[in-house]
C-alpha positions in Angstrom: 112.7 183.7 128.3 111.7 182.1 124.3 114.2 182.8 121.4 111.5 185.0 119.2 111.7 187.3 122.0 115.6 186.6 122.8 116.0 187.6 119.2 113.6 191.1 119.6 115.7 192.1 122.3 119.3 191.8 120.6 118.2 192.7 117.7 119.4 196.2 117.3 122.6 196.3 119.2 124.0 193.9 115.9 123.8 197.1 113.8 126.5 198.6 115.3 128.6 195.8 117.9 127.7 192.3 115.1 131.6 190.6 115.1 131.7 191.4 118.4 129.0 189.9 119.9 129.1 187.2 117.9 132.7 186.6 119.4 132.1 187.1 123.0 128.5 185.9 122.7 130.1 182.3 121.6 133.0 182.9 124.1 131.4 182.8 126.9 128.7 180.1 126.6 131.6 178.0 126.4 134.3 178.8 128.5 133.5 177.8 132.4 129.9 177.3 132.8 128.5 180.0 131.5 126.9 178.6 128.8 124.3 178.3 131.6 122.7 181.8 131.2 125.4 183.4 128.0 122.6 182.3 124.9 125.3 182.1 122.5 124.0 180.1 120.6 121.6 182.3 119.5 123.6 184.6 119.1 125.5 183.1 116.8 121.9 182.6 114.4 121.1 186.4 115.1 124.6 187.0 113.5 123.9 184.8 111.2 120.7 186.0 110.4 122.2 189.7 109.6 124.7 187.4 107.2 122.0 186.9 104.5 120.6 190.8 104.2 124.0 191.8 104.1 124.9 193.5 107.1 127.4 191.0 108.3 130.0 188.6 105.7 129.5 185.3 106.2 132.8 183.9 106.1 133.4 186.0 108.7 130.8 184.9 110.6 131.8 181.6 111.2 135.6 182.3 111.2 135.0 184.3 114.8 132.5 182.0 115.8 134.9 179.5 115.7 137.6 181.4 116.8 134.9 182.1 119.8 134.3 178.5 120.3 137.7 177.2 120.3 139.4 179.9 122.7 135.9 179.8 125.6 136.7 176.0 125.1 141.1 176.2 126.3 139.7 179.1 129.6 137.0 176.6 130.1 139.6 173.5 130.3 142.0 175.7 131.6 139.9 176.4 135.0 138.8 173.3 135.5 142.2 172.0 135.2 143.6 174.9 137.1 141.0 174.6 140.2 137.6 172.4 139.2 138.8 169.7 141.2 138.8 172.0 144.7 136.0 173.4 143.3 133.8 169.9 142.4 135.0 168.8 145.8 133.8 171.5 147.8 130.8 172.3 146.7 129.6 169.1 144.0 127.9 167.3 147.7 125.2 170.1 147.3 125.0 168.5 143.1 125.5 164.7 145.0 129.1 164.7 143.7 132.0 162.8 145.5 135.3 161.6 145.3 134.6 158.3 143.3 132.1 159.2 140.6 134.9 161.7 140.4 137.2 158.9 139.8 134.9 157.9 137.3 134.7 160.6 135.6 138.3 160.5 135.2 138.5 157.2 134.4 135.6 158.0 131.1 137.5 161.3 130.2 140.9 159.0 129.1 138.7 156.6 127.7 135.9 158.2 125.8 137.1 162.2 126.9 137.7 162.6 123.3 133.4 161.3 121.9 132.1 163.3 124.9 134.2 166.5 123.7 132.5 166.6 120.7 128.8 165.2 120.9 128.4 167.6 123.6 129.6 171.1 121.4 125.7 170.3 120.0 124.0 169.9 122.9 123.8 173.9 124.9 123.6 171.8 128.4 126.8 169.4 127.9 128.3 172.4 125.6 128.5 175.1 128.5 130.1 172.2 131.2 132.2 170.2 129.3 135.6 171.8 129.2 135.1 172.6 132.8 134.8 168.7 133.6 138.0 167.6 130.7 140.8 169.8 132.3 138.7 169.1 136.1 139.3 165.0 135.1 142.8 165.9 133.2 142.3 164.4 130.3 144.8 164.9 127.6 145.8 168.2 126.4 146.1 167.8 122.9 143.2 165.0 122.6 140.9 167.5 124.2 141.9 169.5 121.1 141.9 168.1 118.0 138.5 167.3 119.4 137.3 170.1 120.3 138.3 171.9 117.4 136.4 169.7 115.2 133.8 170.1 117.2 133.5 173.8 116.8 134.6 173.6 112.8 131.6 171.2 112.9 129.2 173.5 114.5 129.9 176.8 113.5 129.0 176.0 110.2 125.9 174.5 110.5 125.1 176.7 113.1 125.3 180.0 111.0 124.0 177.8 107.5 120.9 177.4 110.3 120.5 181.2 110.9 121.2 182.7 107.5 118.8 180.1 106.2 116.0 180.5 108.0 117.0 183.2 110.2 113.4 185.0 109.9 111.3 181.5 111.0 112.6 181.8 114.8 110.3 179.0 115.6 111.2 177.3 113.1 115.2 177.0 114.3 113.8 177.1 118.3 112.5 173.1 117.4 115.8 172.2 115.1 117.7 173.5 117.4 116.2 171.2 120.6 116.0 168.2 118.1 119.4 168.6 117.3 120.3 169.1 121.1 118.3 166.5 122.2 119.4 164.0 119.5 123.3 165.2 120.0 122.3 164.3 124.3 120.3 160.2 123.3 123.8 159.7 121.2 126.0 159.9 123.8 123.6 158.3 126.1 123.9 155.3 124.5 127.3 156.0 124.2 128.0 155.5 127.6 125.4 152.5 127.9 127.2 150.6 125.2 130.3 151.3 127.0 128.9 149.6 130.9 127.6 146.9 128.3 130.8 145.9 126.5 132.1 146.1 130.2 129.9 144.1 131.8 130.3 140.9 129.6 134.0 141.8 130.3 133.6 140.9 133.0 131.7 138.4 132.7 133.6 136.6 130.7 136.1 136.3 133.0 134.3 135.8 136.2 133.2 132.4 133.5 136.8 131.9 132.1 137.8 132.0 136.1 135.3 128.6 137.4 136.4 127.2 134.2 140.0 127.2 135.4 138.9 126.3 139.1 137.4 123.1 138.0 
């Protein structure tokens, strides 16, 4: 379903239930992988569009989106922490996930989980899963929470303003969001590649020192 057709379908509900729809849409999108089926970001844009028309208050829309995002992420983190590992080990084999790969994910999140949580906020697929994976990887909660609220704060403002000023041009919004998502995903890939490159160079450097020592 395109953004335009989804907007047409959602539009009538905002007249009576705007704030509630924004909260539920953003909350569900960010909790336990439901972002793969719940269009929370689109709902937030539509709510901001209604704010531009005077039906809703823009500040209230931003605050509700922020609270919904943080609460949804925390639920996803809790689910991942309590039972995510069991689920991944049981069903992960169908998507090539095993204990060895999960161990690498755990190590990655211990060192670079914060920046991943922040960047993932701006990519729909990663936004739906990041908190769940962080909980499963036992990422320290204080670190998770700090980066989560920072990302959610910036995201709720950026997306709300996008809907407020461009709400009548759904095709343009769709292009902007896609490019934002691609840019965030590319940034995350660059970060991961950089981490592996420096580890590789560090390993080669240590190997060279060992050889010199032996000689």
